[in-house]
C-alpha positions as CSV (number, residue, x, y, z in Angstrom):
1,X,10.0,0.3,-23.0
2,X,12.4,-2.9,-22.3
3,X,10.8,-6.2,-21.9
4,X,12.6,-6.8,-18.3
5,X,11.6,-3.3,-17.5
6,X,7.9,-4.4,-18.1
7,X,8.3,-7.4,-15.7
8,X,10.1,-4.7,-12.7
9,X,7.4,-2.7,-13.2
10,X,4.6,-5.4,-12.3
11,X,6.5,-6.6,-9.8
12,X,7.0,-3.6,-7.9
13,X,3.5,-3.2,-8.2
14,X,2.7,-6.6,-6.5
15,X,5.5,-5.9,-4.0
16,X,3.8,-2.8,-3.2
17,X,0.7,-3.8,-3.0
18,X,1.7,-7.0,-0.6
19,X,3.1,-4.8,1.9
20,X,-0.6,-2.4,1.4
21,X,-2.0,-5.7,2.4
22,X,0.5,-6.3,5.3
23,X,-0.4,-3.2,7.4
24,X,-4.3,-3.7,6.7
25,X,-4.3,-6.7,8.6
26,X,-2.0,-5.2,11.1
27,X,-4.6,-2.4,11.6
28,X,-7.4,-5.3,11.5
29,X,-5.5,-7.4,14.4
30,X,-5.3,-4.0,16.5
31,X,-8.7,-2.9,16.5
32,X,-9.0,-3.8,20.0
33,X,-6.0,-2.7,21.2
34,X,-6.2,-0.1,23.7
35,X,-2.8,0.1,25.3
36,X,0.7,-0.3,23.5
37,X,4.4,-0.1,24.0
38,X,4.0,3.5,25.2
39,X,0.9,3.2,26.9
40,X,-1.5,5.2,24.1
41,X,-4.2,2.8,22.3
42,X,-3.1,1.3,18.5
43,X,-2.8,4.0,15.8
44,X,-4.1,3.1,12.6
45,X,-1.1,2.8,9.8
46,X,-1.2,4.0,6.1
47,X,1.3,3.7,3.1
48,X,2.2,6.2,0.6
49,X,3.2,5.0,-3.1
50,X,5.2,7.0,-5.1
51,X,6.9,6.7,-8.9
52,X,10.4,5.0,-8.3
53,X,12.2,7.7,-10.0
54,X,10.6,10.6,-11.3
55,X,12.0,13.0,-13.6
56,X,11.6,16.6,-13.6
57,X,9.5,18.0,-16.1
58,X,12.2,20.2,-17.3
59,X,14.8,17.3,-18.0
60,X,11.9,15.5,-20.2
61,X,10.5,18.7,-22.4
62,X,14.5,19.7,-23.2
63,X,15.0,16.1,-24.2
64,X,17.4,14.7,-21.6
65,X,15.5,11.5,-21.6
66,X,15.0,9.6,-24.7
67,X,11.0,9.3,-23.6
68,X,9.1,9.4,-20.7
69,X,9.6,5.6,-19.0
70,X,7.8,4.1,-16.1
71,X,9.8,2.6,-13.4
72,X,7.4,1.0,-10.9
73,X,6.0,1.8,-7.6
74,X,8.0,2.0,-4.5
75,X,6.7,2.3,-0.8
76,X,7.4,6.1,0.4
77,X,6.6,5.6,3.7
78,X,4.0,4.3,6.3
79,X,2.7,7.0,8.8
80,X,0.3,6.9,11.7
81,X,-3.3,8.1,11.2
82,X,-3.6,11.3,12.7
83,X,-6.6,13.1,10.8
84,X,-9.0,10.7,12.8
85,X,-9.9,10.5,16.3
86,X,-9.5,7.2,19.0
87,X,-12.8,5.8,19.1
88,X,-14.3,6.7,22.9
89,X,-16.5,4.3,24.4
90,X,-18.0,4.0,27.5
91,X,-16.8,1.0,29.7
92,X,-15.6,1.8,33.5
93,X,-14.6,-1.8,34.0
94,X,-12.0,-1.5,31.5
95,X,-8.5,-1.6,32.9
96,X,-7.6,1.3,30.2
97,X,-10.6,3.4,31.2
98,X,-10.3,6.9,32.0
99,X,-11.2,8.9,35.3
100,X,-15.0,9.5,33.5
101,X,-14.8,5.2,32.5
102,X,-14.3,6.1,29.1
103,X,-11.4,4.1,27.0
104,X,-9.7,5.0,24.1
105,X,-10.1,2.3,21.3
106,X,-8.0,2.3,18.3
107,X,-9.0,4.9,15.2
108,X,-9.4,1.3,12.9
109,X,-12.8,1.3,11.1
110,X,-13.1,-2.3,9.8
111,X,-15.3,-1.0,7.0
112,X,-12.7,1.5,5.6
113,X,-10.0,-1.2,6.4
114,X,-11.9,-4.1,4.0
115,X,-12.4,-1.4,1.6
116,X,-9.0,-0.9,1.8
117,X,-8.1,-4.6,1.4
118,X,-10.0,-5.1,-1.6
119,X,-8.5,-1.7,-3.3
120,X,-5.0,-3.5,-2.6
121,X,-6.3,-7.0,-3.7
122,X,-7.3,-5.8,-7.3
123,X,-4.2,-3.6,-7.3
124,X,-1.8,-6.8,-7.0
125,X,-4.5,-8.6,-9.5
126,X,-3.9,-5.7,-12.4
127,X,-0.5,-6.2,-11.8
128,X,-0.3,-9.8,-12.1
129,X,-2.5,-9.5,-15.2
130,X,0.2,-7.1,-16.4
131,X,3.2,-9.3,-15.8
132,X,1.3,-12.6,-17.2
133,X,0.6,-9.9,-20.4
134,X,4.2,-9.0,-20.6
135,X,5.5,-12.9,-20.6
136,X,2.8,-14.0,-23.1
137,X,4.2,-11.1,-25.4
138,X,7.8,-12.1,-24.5
139,X,6.7,-15.9,-25.4
140,X,5.3,-15.0,-28.9
141,X,8.4,-12.7,-29.5
142,X,10.3,-16.0,-28.8
143,X,7.9,-18.0,-31.0
144,X,8.3,-15.5,-34.1
145,X,12.0,-15.3,-33.9
146,X,12.1,-19.4,-34.2
147,X,9.9,-19.4,-37.1
């Protein structure tokens, strides 16, 4: 693995985790949004990551690649969370209440979002630490080359 490749991998991880943090912040900001442009409540967004380049196993096994190399991470999609339902709350005085007096609030759970935020923060920190370690190794190599 080349020196700059390790920087690229760490940087891609930090970028992906920062993007995930932005989506989590958007979810939290819209926790009480009962009406979006299309007239429905806000729906929680979920970020999906994948490796930047995945070589087929047969190619690796056959030796077409020198060795298995990591290439970083990328955001593959941001999708609506359709697995959880809207939160129904009785409030007949709310302008978005249905005929039975219930309001549909977004499927955003603050505890889940804060847990995901901590996870994203730890992922970012891990990538920053790996970046700093790669930088220290590069600096040590330069010092060895000078002496």
